[in-house]
VEXDREN-2710 file (C-alpha; in Angstrom, 1 decimal):
% VEXDREN-2710
k/r/px/py/pz
1/THR/-26.0/7.3/50.6
2/GLU/-27.7/9.7/52.7
3/CYS/-31.0/8.3/51.8
4/GLU/-30.2/4.7/52.9
5/LYS/-31.3/4.1/56.6
6/GLU/-31.1/1.0/58.5
7/PRO/-34.2/0.1/60.3
8/GLY/-33.5/0.6/63.9
9/SER/-36.7/1.6/65.8
10/LEU/-37.3/-0.4/68.9
11/LEU/-41.1/0.7/69.4
12/TRP/-42.0/-2.6/68.7
13/ILE/-41.0/-3.6/72.1
14/PHE/-43.8/-1.2/73.6
15/VAL/-46.4/-3.1/71.4
16/MET/-45.2/-6.5/72.4
17/VAL/-45.0/-5.7/76.5
18/GLY/-48.5/-4.1/76.1
19/ASN/-49.9/-7.3/74.6
20/ILE/-48.1/-9.4/77.1
21/VAL/-49.8/-7.2/80.0
22/ARG/-53.0/-7.4/78.4
23/GLY/-53.0/-11.3/78.2
24/MET/-52.0/-11.5/81.8
25/GLY/-55.1/-9.4/82.7
26/GLU/-57.5/-11.1/80.2
27/THR/-56.4/-14.7/80.7
28/PRO/-58.0/-15.1/84.2
29/ILE/-61.5/-13.9/82.9
30/MET/-62.3/-17.3/81.5
31/PRO/-61.3/-19.8/84.1
32/LEU/-62.3/-17.8/87.0
33/GLY/-65.4/-16.5/85.4
34/ILE/-66.6/-20.0/84.6
35/SER/-65.9/-21.1/88.0
36/TYR/-67.5/-18.3/89.5
37/LEU/-70.9/-19.2/87.5
38/GLU/-70.6/-22.8/88.2
39/ASP/-70.3/-22.1/92.0
40/PHE/-73.2/-19.7/92.4
41/ALA/-75.6/-20.8/89.7
42/LYS/-78.3/-23.5/89.3
43/ALA/-77.3/-26.7/87.3
44/GLU/-80.0/-25.9/84.9
45/ASN/-79.4/-22.3/84.3
46/SER/-75.2/-22.8/84.3
47/PRO/-75.1/-23.6/80.6
48/PHE/-77.4/-20.6/79.8
49/TYR/-74.9/-18.3/81.7
50/LEU/-71.9/-19.9/80.0
51/ALA/-73.6/-19.1/76.7
52/CYS/-73.9/-15.7/77.5
53/LEU/-70.4/-15.5/78.8
54/HIS/-69.2/-16.9/75.5
55/THR/-71.4/-14.6/73.4
56/ALA/-69.8/-11.7/75.0
57/THR/-66.4/-12.9/74.0
58/VAL/-67.5/-12.8/70.5
59/VAL/-69.4/-9.4/70.7
60/GLY/-66.1/-7.9/72.0
61/PRO/-64.1/-8.9/68.8
62/PHE/-67.1/-7.9/66.6
63/LEU/-67.1/-4.4/68.3
64/GLY/-63.3/-4.4/67.8
65/LEU/-63.2/-5.2/64.1
66/LEU/-65.8/-2.4/63.4
67/LEU/-63.5/-0.1/65.4
68/ALA/-60.6/-1.4/63.4
69/SER/-62.4/-0.8/60.3
70/PHE/-63.0/2.9/61.1
71/CYS/-59.4/3.4/62.3
72/ALA/-58.2/1.9/59.0
73/GLU/-59.8/4.6/57.1
74/LEU/-57.7/7.3/59.0
75/PHE/-54.2/7.9/58.0
76/VAL/-51.4/6.8/60.5
77/ASP/-50.3/10.0/61.2
78/ILE/-53.8/11.7/61.9
79/GLY/-53.4/14.8/63.8
80/SER/-50.0/15.7/62.8
81/VAL/-50.6/15.4/58.9
82/SER/-53.5/17.7/57.2
83/ALA/-55.8/15.9/54.9
84/GLU/-54.4/18.0/51.8
85/GLU/-51.0/16.6/52.3
86/ILE/-52.2/13.0/51.9
87/THR/-52.1/12.1/48.3
88/ILE/-53.1/8.4/48.4
89/THR/-56.2/6.8/49.3
90/ALA/-57.5/3.8/51.4
91/THR/-57.2/1.4/48.6
92/ASP/-53.4/2.1/47.8
93/ALA/-51.1/-0.4/48.9
94/ARG/-48.9/2.3/50.6
95/TRP/-51.8/3.2/52.8
96/VAL/-51.1/2.6/56.5
97/GLY/-54.3/3.3/58.7
98/ALA/-54.2/4.6/62.5
99/TRP/-53.7/1.1/64.0
100/TRP/-52.5/2.8/67.3
101/LEU/-55.8/4.8/67.8
102/GLY/-57.7/1.4/68.4
103/ILE/-55.3/0.3/70.9
104/LEU/-55.5/3.5/73.0
105/ILE/-59.4/3.5/72.8
106/CYS/-59.6/-0.1/73.8
107/ALA/-57.0/0.4/76.5
108/LEU/-59.2/3.0/78.2
109/LEU/-62.2/1.0/77.9
110/ASN/-60.4/-2.0/79.6
111/LEU/-59.4/0.3/82.5
112/LEU/-62.9/1.5/82.9
113/VAL/-64.6/-1.9/82.7
114/ALA/-62.1/-3.4/85.2
115/ILE/-63.2/-1.0/88.0
116/PRO/-66.5/-2.8/88.9
117/PHE/-64.4/-6.1/89.4
118/TRP/-63.1/-4.5/92.7
119/PHE/-66.7/-4.3/93.9
120/LEU/-67.4/-8.2/93.5
121/PRO/-68.1/-9.9/96.7
122/LYS/-66.0/-12.8/97.7
123/SER/-68.8/-15.0/98.2
124/LEU/-72.3/-15.2/97.1
125/VAL/-75.4/-17.3/98.0
126/LYS/-76.0/-19.9/95.6
127/GLU/-78.7/-19.4/93.2
128/GLY/-82.2/-20.5/94.5
129/GLU/-81.0/-20.8/98.2
130/THR/-81.8/-18.5/100.7
131/ASN/-79.8/-16.8/103.6
132/GLU/-80.2/-18.3/107.3
133/PRO/-82.5/-16.4/109.4
134/GLU/-80.9/-13.5/111.1
135/GLU/-81.7/-14.8/114.7
136/THR/-79.7/-18.0/113.9
137/THR/-76.9/-16.1/112.3
138/GLU/-76.3/-13.6/115.2
139/LYS/-76.4/-16.6/117.8
140/SER/-73.8/-18.4/115.7
141/VAL/-71.5/-15.3/115.1
142/ALA/-70.1/-15.4/118.7
143/PRO/-69.0/-18.9/118.8
144/LEU/-67.5/-18.8/115.3
145/GLN/-65.7/-15.6/116.2
146/GLU/-64.1/-17.2/119.3
147/ASN/-63.2/-20.2/117.3
148/ASP/-61.4/-18.2/114.6
149/LYS/-59.4/-16.3/117.3
150/ASN/-58.3/-19.6/119.0
151/GLU/-57.4/-20.9/115.5
152/THR/-55.5/-17.8/114.6
153/ARG/-53.5/-17.9/118.0
154/GLN/-52.6/-21.5/117.3
155/THR/-51.5/-20.8/113.6
156/ILE/-49.3/-17.8/114.7
157/HIS/-47.9/-19.9/117.3
158/ALA/-47.1/-23.0/115.0
159/VAL/-45.6/-20.4/112.4
160/SER/-43.3/-18.9/115.0
161/MET/-41.9/-22.3/116.1
162/LYS/-41.4/-23.5/112.4
163/PRO/-38.7/-22.4/110.1
164/HIS/-39.4/-20.4/107.2
165/ILE/-40.5/-23.0/104.3
166/ASN/-40.3/-22.1/100.6
167/PRO/-44.0/-22.0/99.2
168/TRP/-42.3/-24.0/96.0
169/HIS/-42.0/-26.8/98.5
170/TYR/-45.8/-27.5/98.5
171/PHE/-46.6/-26.3/95.0
172/ILE/-44.3/-28.6/93.1
173/PRO/-45.4/-32.0/94.7
174/ASP/-49.2/-31.2/93.9
175/PHE/-49.0/-29.7/90.9
176/ILE/-46.8/-32.3/88.9
177/PRO/-49.1/-35.3/89.8
178/PHE/-52.1/-33.3/89.0
179/LEU/-50.8/-32.2/85.6
180/LYS/-49.8/-35.8/85.1
181/ALA/-53.4/-36.9/85.8
182/LEU/-54.8/-34.2/83.5
183/PHE/-52.5/-35.4/80.6
184/HIS/-53.7/-39.0/81.1
185/ASN/-57.4/-38.0/81.0
186/PRO/-58.7/-39.0/77.5
187/VAL/-61.7/-36.7/77.7
188/TYR/-59.9/-33.8/78.6
189/MET/-56.9/-34.4/76.0
190/LEU/-59.7/-34.9/73.4
191/PHE/-61.2/-31.7/74.3
192/ILE/-57.9/-29.8/74.3
193/CYS/-57.2/-31.1/70.7
194/ILE/-60.6/-30.1/69.3
195/THR/-60.1/-26.8/70.7
196/VAL/-56.7/-26.2/69.1
197/LEU/-57.9/-27.3/65.8
198/GLN/-61.1/-24.9/66.1
199/PHE/-59.2/-21.9/67.0
200/SER/-56.4/-22.7/64.4
201/ALA/-59.1/-22.6/61.6
202/PHE/-60.7/-19.5/63.3
203/ASP/-57.5/-17.4/63.8
204/GLY/-56.2/-18.4/60.2
205/MET/-59.5/-16.8/58.7
206/ILE/-59.3/-13.8/60.9
207/SER/-55.7/-13.4/59.9
208/PHE/-55.5/-14.2/56.0
209/MET/-59.2/-13.5/54.9
210/PRO/-58.7/-9.8/55.0
211/LYS/-55.6/-9.7/52.8
212/TYR/-57.6/-12.3/50.5
213/LEU/-60.5/-10.0/50.1
214/GLU/-58.1/-7.1/49.3
215/GLN/-56.2/-8.8/46.7
216/GLN/-58.9/-10.8/45.2
217/PHE/-61.7/-8.2/45.1
218/GLY/-60.0/-5.0/45.3
219/LYS/-61.4/-4.1/48.7
220/SER/-59.7/-1.6/51.1
221/ALA/-58.3/-2.8/54.5
222/SER/-61.2/-1.0/56.1
223/ASP/-64.0/-2.8/54.1
224/ALA/-62.0/-6.0/54.3
225/ILE/-62.2/-5.8/58.1
226/PHE/-65.6/-4.7/58.1
227/LEU/-67.0/-7.7/56.0
228/ILE/-65.1/-10.3/58.3
229/GLY/-66.7/-9.0/61.3
230/VAL/-70.5/-8.5/59.9
231/TYR/-70.4/-12.0/58.0
232/ASN/-68.9/-14.0/60.7
233/LEU/-69.1/-12.8/64.2
234/PRO/-72.8/-12.2/64.6
235/VAL/-73.6/-15.8/63.4
236/LEU/-71.2/-17.1/66.2
237/CYS/-73.1/-15.1/69.0
238/VAL/-76.3/-16.5/67.6
239/GLY/-75.0/-20.1/67.9
240/TYR/-73.4/-19.4/71.4
241/PHE/-76.6/-18.1/72.7
242/SER/-79.3/-20.3/71.1
243/GLY/-77.1/-23.6/72.2
244/GLY/-77.2/-22.3/75.7
245/LEU/-80.8/-21.7/75.6
246/PHE/-81.5/-25.0/74.1
247/MET/-79.7/-26.9/77.0
248/LYS/-81.5/-24.9/79.3
249/LYS/-84.7/-25.6/77.8
250/PHE/-84.5/-29.2/77.4
251/LYS/-82.0/-29.9/80.4
252/ILE/-79.4/-31.7/78.0
253/ASN/-77.2/-33.7/80.0
254/ILE/-73.3/-34.0/79.2
255/TYR/-73.5/-37.2/76.9
256/GLN/-76.5/-35.5/75.0
257/ALA/-74.5/-32.5/74.4
258/ALA/-71.3/-34.3/73.1
259/THR/-73.8/-35.9/70.6
260/ILE/-75.1/-32.9/69.5
261/ALA/-71.7/-31.2/69.3
262/PHE/-70.5/-34.0/67.2
263/TRP/-73.2/-34.1/64.6
264/VAL/-73.3/-30.2/64.4
265/SER/-69.6/-30.1/63.7
266/LEU/-69.7/-32.7/61.2
267/LEU/-72.2/-30.7/59.4
268/GLU/-70.2/-27.6/59.8
269/TYR/-66.9/-29.1/58.1
270/LEU/-68.9/-30.5/55.4
271/LEU/-70.2/-27.1/54.5
272/TYR/-66.5/-25.8/55.0
273/PHE/-65.5/-28.6/52.5
274/ALA/-67.9/-27.4/49.8
275/ALA/-65.9/-24.1/49.8
276/TYR/-63.2/-25.8/47.5
277/TRP/-65.6/-25.9/44.7
278/THR/-66.2/-22.2/45.2
279/VAL/-62.8/-20.7/44.0
280/CYS/-62.3/-17.8/42.1
281/ASP/-59.6/-16.9/39.5
282/THR/-56.6/-15.7/40.8
283/SER/-56.1/-12.0/40.1
284/PRO/-52.7/-11.0/38.5
285/VAL/-49.9/-9.9/40.8
286/ALA/-46.7/-8.7/39.4
287/GLY/-43.8/-10.5/40.2
288/LEU/-45.8/-13.4/41.7
289/THR/-48.4/-14.7/38.9
290/VAL/-47.2/-12.5/36.1
291/SER/-43.7/-10.9/35.2
292/TYR/-42.9/-7.4/35.7
293/GLN/-42.6/-6.8/31.8
END
């Protein structure tokens, strides 16, 4: 019939490509940011700075969930449909929030925040150290410049005499043994496994808990997202910050930090296990728990 239409929209490709580009831009922040802190911070201050960095990574999702809660209260066609024409509310299963609005706002903020990164210096003076006196620096500038010129001439001459070599010729022989050494490092692999388990549990909660709150307690999508952000992420911020401050205050070494992490994680899992006894009766769902009749 005329009313039957096959779903043929390819707009989801734009969302997928946008997420890929966003991931490419966000991924270097953690490894390069941590290296930046480790290189230019004191050993006793490094845990505190890392805690601030991880706290910021939790504040971002918290603000994002608040923004998503606000956007979920707005109809998806906001701006093109008047409020009088909308006959359903946010608690209706047919309601679709303005999910695209949050993406546009975050994209603009990411663009503005990325601008200061262009002005970061290539190198910094390590925390606690001072620059060399100006006189010594001025005396050493001329010999260094002369040596740089000589090395540049030799490099240019050597490159011009050698045939062009593919960069992969140097990358592959160095990368494969290094990757193999990492896979044979028990401490590194154990840390990777623990990280995968932790993020799996956290992502599962973020993905399915809002829908559970909607079905079990009759909350709207906006209220469910708001509750997830308010009840979970601020506690993580406090944990990251207090942990880094504790390590800086008492100068905790690696072995002590691993011991503390073990006992705190054990306590955390025991508390999560207690949630098995705090279950609620399943709400009746037509076609799932009860018949349509």
